[in-house]
C-alpha positions as CSV (number, residue, x, y, z in Angstrom):
1,M,-10.1,9.2,7.0
2,K,-9.6,5.9,8.5
3,K,-6.4,4.3,9.7
4,S,-6.6,1.8,7.5
5,E,-7.3,4.3,4.2
6,K,-4.1,6.3,5.4
7,E,-1.4,3.7,5.5
8,F,-3.3,2.0,1.8
9,F,-2.6,6.0,0.9
10,K,0.5,6.1,1.6
11,H,2.0,2.9,0.2
12,F,0.6,3.6,-2.7
13,A,1.7,7.1,-3.4
14,F,5.3,5.9,-2.8
15,I,4.4,3.0,-5.4
16,S,2.7,5.4,-8.0
17,I,6.3,7.7,-7.7
18,V,8.6,5.0,-8.1
19,V,7.4,3.7,-11.0
20,S,7.2,8.0,-12.7
21,V,10.3,7.9,-11.8
22,T,11.6,4.7,-13.4
23,I,9.1,5.2,-16.3
24,L,11.0,9.4,-16.5
25,L,14.6,8.0,-16.2
26,A,13.6,4.9,-19.3
27,C,12.8,8.1,-21.0
28,C,15.1,9.9,-20.7
29,S,18.4,8.9,-22.8
30,S,20.7,11.0,-20.9
31,S,20.1,8.6,-17.3
32,P,22.5,5.9,-16.6
33,K,20.9,2.3,-17.5
34,W,21.8,1.0,-14.6
35,L,19.9,3.8,-12.2
36,V,16.9,2.2,-14.4
37,Q,17.8,-0.6,-13.8
38,V,17.9,-0.2,-9.9
39,F,14.8,1.4,-10.4
40,I,12.8,-1.0,-12.0
41,I,14.1,-3.8,-9.3
42,V,13.0,-1.3,-6.6
43,S,9.5,-0.9,-8.3
44,F,9.0,-4.7,-9.1
45,S,9.7,-5.9,-5.7
46,Y,7.4,-3.1,-3.8
47,V,4.9,-4.0,-6.0
48,F,4.6,-7.6,-5.5
49,L,4.8,-7.4,-1.9
50,F,2.6,-5.2,-1.5
51,M,0.2,-7.0,-3.7
52,L,1.2,-10.0,-1.5
53,G,0.4,-8.1,1.6
54,L,-3.2,-7.3,0.5
55,V,-4.6,-10.3,-1.7
56,L,-2.8,-13.1,0.2
57,G,-2.3,-11.8,4.0
58,Y,0.9,-12.5,3.3
59,G,4.6,-10.2,3.8
60,P,6.1,-7.2,5.3
61,L,2.4,-4.9,4.4
62,K,0.0,-7.9,6.0
63,Y,-1.0,-5.1,8.2
64,I,-2.6,-2.9,5.6
65,G,-5.0,-6.3,5.4
66,K,-5.4,-6.1,9.7
67,L,-6.3,-2.4,9.9
68,Y,-8.9,-2.7,7.4
69,A,-10.2,-5.6,9.9
70,E,-10.0,-3.6,12.6
71,D,-12.0,-0.4,11.2
72,A,-15.0,-3.1,9.7
73,N,-14.9,-4.0,13.7
74,R,-15.1,-0.5,15.0
75,H,-17.6,0.6,12.1
76,L,-20.2,-2.5,12.9
77,K,-19.6,-1.6,17.1
78,S,-20.8,2.2,16.6
79,R,-24.0,1.2,14.6
80,R,-25.4,-1.7,17.4
81,Q,-27.6,0.0,19.2
82,N,-26.3,0.2,22.5
83,Q,-29.0,-2.1,25.2
84,P,-30.2,-0.2,28.0
85,W,-28.2,-1.8,30.4
86,E,-25.1,-0.7,28.4
Protein backbone atom coordinates (compact mmCIF):
# COMPACT_ATOMS: atom_id res chain seq x y z
CA MET A 1 0.00 0.00 0.00
CA LYS A 2 1.32 3.43 -0.92
CA LYS A 3 2.02 6.07 1.70
CA SER A 4 -0.74 8.32 0.42
CA GLU A 5 -3.27 5.50 0.57
CA LYS A 6 -2.26 4.70 4.15
CA GLU A 7 -2.71 8.32 5.22
CA PHE A 8 -6.07 8.56 3.47
CA PHE A 9 -7.21 5.31 5.10
CA LYS A 10 -6.18 6.51 8.58
CA HIS A 11 -8.19 9.71 8.24
CA PHE A 12 -11.14 7.92 6.65
CA ALA A 13 -11.14 5.36 9.49
CA PHE A 14 -11.14 8.17 12.06
CA ILE A 15 -14.03 9.89 10.28
CA SER A 16 -16.05 6.68 10.10
CA ILE A 17 -15.48 5.92 13.79
CA VAL A 18 -16.51 9.43 14.88
CA VAL A 19 -19.61 9.41 12.68
CA SER A 20 -20.58 5.92 13.88
CA VAL A 21 -20.21 6.94 17.53
CA THR A 22 -22.28 10.06 16.85
CA ILE A 23 -25.07 8.00 15.30
CA LEU A 24 -25.00 5.48 18.15
CA LEU A 25 -25.11 8.23 20.78
CA ALA A 26 -27.96 10.00 18.99
CA CYS A 27 -29.98 6.78 18.94
CA CYS A 28 -29.27 6.01 22.57
CA SER A 29 -31.66 7.96 24.76
CA SER A 30 -29.52 7.57 27.88
CA SER A 31 -26.61 9.59 26.47
CA PRO A 32 -26.38 13.24 27.50
CA LYS A 33 -27.29 15.79 24.85
CA TRP A 34 -24.08 17.77 25.30
CA LEU A 35 -22.01 14.68 24.42
CA VAL A 36 -23.99 14.13 21.22
CA GLN A 37 -23.57 17.80 20.32
CA VAL A 38 -19.81 17.64 20.90
CA PHE A 39 -19.50 14.60 18.63
CA ILE A 40 -21.62 16.26 15.94
CA ILE A 41 -19.44 19.38 15.99
CA VAL A 42 -16.20 17.37 15.94
CA SER A 43 -17.35 15.10 13.13
CA PHE A 44 -18.69 17.96 11.00
CA SER A 45 -15.56 20.09 11.38
CA TYR A 46 -13.20 17.16 10.70
CA VAL A 47 -15.13 16.05 7.61
CA PHE A 48 -15.24 19.64 6.37
CA LEU A 49 -11.48 20.11 6.80
CA PHE A 50 -10.82 16.71 5.25
CA MET A 51 -12.82 17.55 2.14
CA LEU A 52 -11.16 20.98 1.85
CA GLY A 53 -7.78 19.30 1.99
CA LEU A 54 -8.62 16.74 -0.67
CA VAL A 55 -10.75 18.72 -3.10
CA LEU A 56 -9.27 22.20 -2.93
CA GLY A 57 -5.76 21.40 -1.74
CA TYR A 58 -6.31 23.65 1.26
CA GLY A 59 -6.44 23.16 4.99
CA PRO A 60 -4.50 21.08 7.48
CA LEU A 61 -4.97 17.83 5.55
CA LYS A 62 -3.65 19.08 2.20
CA TYR A 63 -0.55 16.92 2.56
CA ILE A 64 -2.56 13.87 1.46
CA GLY A 65 -2.86 15.43 -1.99
CA LYS A 66 0.88 16.09 -1.98
CA LEU A 67 1.52 12.47 -1.08
CA TYR A 68 -0.66 11.32 -3.99
CA ALA A 69 1.34 13.55 -6.34
CA GLU A 70 4.65 12.19 -5.01
CA ASP A 71 3.42 8.60 -5.42
CA ALA A 72 2.32 9.33 -8.98
CA ASN A 73 5.73 10.83 -9.82
CA ARG A 74 7.50 7.85 -8.29
CA HIS A 75 5.31 5.49 -10.28
CA LEU A 76 6.00 7.33 -13.55
CA LYS A 77 9.73 7.30 -12.91
CA SER A 78 9.68 3.56 -12.19
CA ARG A 79 7.80 2.86 -15.46
CA ARG A 80 10.19 4.91 -17.57
CA GLN A 81 12.85 2.84 -19.27
CA ASN A 82 16.40 3.71 -18.36
CA GLN A 83 18.70 4.82 -21.10
CA PRO A 84 21.91 2.80 -21.61
CA TRP A 85 24.04 5.58 -20.12
CA GLU A 86 21.92 5.82 -16.95
